[in-house]
C-alpha positions in Angstrom: 103.3 87.0 96.4 104.5 86.2 92.9 102.4 86.8 89.8 102.2 84.1 87.2 102.0 85.5 83.6 100.2 83.7 80.7 102.0 83.0 78.4 105.4 82.9 80.0 108.2 84.5 78.2 110.2 81.3 77.6 107.2 79.7 75.8 107.5 82.1 72.9 111.3 82.5 72.4 111.6 80.3 69.3 109.2 79.0 66.7 107.3 80.1 63.7 104.4 82.5 63.9 102.0 79.6 63.6 103.6 77.8 66.5 103.5 81.0 68.6 99.8 81.4 67.8 99.2 77.9 69.1 101.1 78.7 72.3 99.1 81.9 72.7 95.8 80.0 72.2 96.8 77.4 74.8 97.9 80.0 77.2 94.7 82.0 76.7 92.7 78.8 77.5 94.7 78.2 80.7 94.3 81.9 81.7 90.6 81.8 81.1 90.3 78.7 83.2 92.1 80.4 86.1 90.0 83.5 85.8 86.7 81.7 85.7 87.9 79.3 88.5 88.6 82.1 91.0 86.1 84.7 89.8 83.5 84.0 92.5 84.4 82.1 95.6 82.1 80.9 98.4 82.6 82.7 101.7 84.2 80.7 104.5 82.4 79.0 107.4 79.7 77.6 105.1 77.7 80.8 104.7 75.6 81.1 101.6 76.9 84.5 100.5 79.5 84.8 97.8 82.7 86.8 97.9 84.2 88.6 94.9 87.9 88.4 94.3 89.8 91.6 94.8 92.8 92.7 92.8 95.2 91.8 95.6 94.0 88.2 95.5 94.9 87.8 91.8 98.1 85.9 91.3 98.2 85.7 87.5 98.0 88.1 84.6 98.0 88.1 80.8 101.3 89.0 79.2 100.2 91.6 76.6 103.7 92.3 75.4 103.9 88.9 73.8 100.6 89.2 71.9 101.5 92.7 70.8 104.9 91.5 69.4 103.1 88.8 67.4 100.4 91.2 66.1 103.2 93.4 64.8 105.0 90.5 63.1 101.7 89.5 61.4 101.0 93.0 60.3 104.5 93.3 58.8 104.0 90.1 56.7 104.0 90.8 52.9 100.8 90.9 50.9 102.4 90.7 47.5 100.5 87.6 46.2 97.2 86.0 46.8 98.7 83.0 48.7 100.6 85.5 51.0 97.3 87.3 51.6 95.6 84.1 52.4 98.3 83.1 54.9 98.2 86.5 56.6 94.4 86.3 56.7 94.6 82.8 58.4 97.0 84.2 61.0 94.7 87.1 61.7 91.8 84.7 62.1 93.8 82.6 64.6 94.7 85.8 66.5 91.0 86.7 66.6 90.3 83.3 68.2 92.8 84.1 70.9 91.1 87.4 71.6 87.7 85.6 71.7 89.1 83.3 74.4 90.4 86.2 76.4 87.1 88.1 76.0 85.4 85.1 77.6 87.9 85.5 80.5 85.9 88.4 81.8 87.5 91.0 79.4 84.4 92.0 77.3 86.1 95.1 75.8 88.3 92.8 73.7 85.3 92.2 71.4 86.2 95.4 69.5 89.7 94.2 68.9 88.5 90.8 67.8 86.1 92.4 65.4 88.8 94.6 64.0 91.0 91.5 63.4 88.1 89.8 61.6 87.6 92.9 59.5 91.3 92.8 58.5 91.0 89.1 57.7 87.9 89.8 55.5 89.7 92.6 53.7 92.7 90.4 52.9 90.5 87.5 51.6 88.4 89.8 49.4 91.4 91.4 47.8 90.7 94.9 49.2 93.5 97.2 50.3 94.3 97.2 54.0 93.7 100.4 55.9 96.3 101.2 58.7 
């Protein structure tokens, strides 16, 4: 049984950070749809009880390596001028949207990461220094 990863490696090979964020958002939406689609299945033979999916039944996974690479690229962006800070803040906000979609895909612990990204975004827009 092969496992399908979202996003696939070839989707993020080239492009700007903004394009990669869009690809990640689309992949997160597809991943969420798959998780919610197969989360609860009706038992065979028309019985009324529901059957939960076990880990061996899962044929897809989220590719955390790609989102980690992109997070590192965004964090390494310069903050030397107000427009640069605003651009970096917008990228953090988009990344937080991606984490929100993934959180909705039955990953509630990602809420802490999303809130941390929104905090970084707020610090950049308010002109405060970023804490590592």
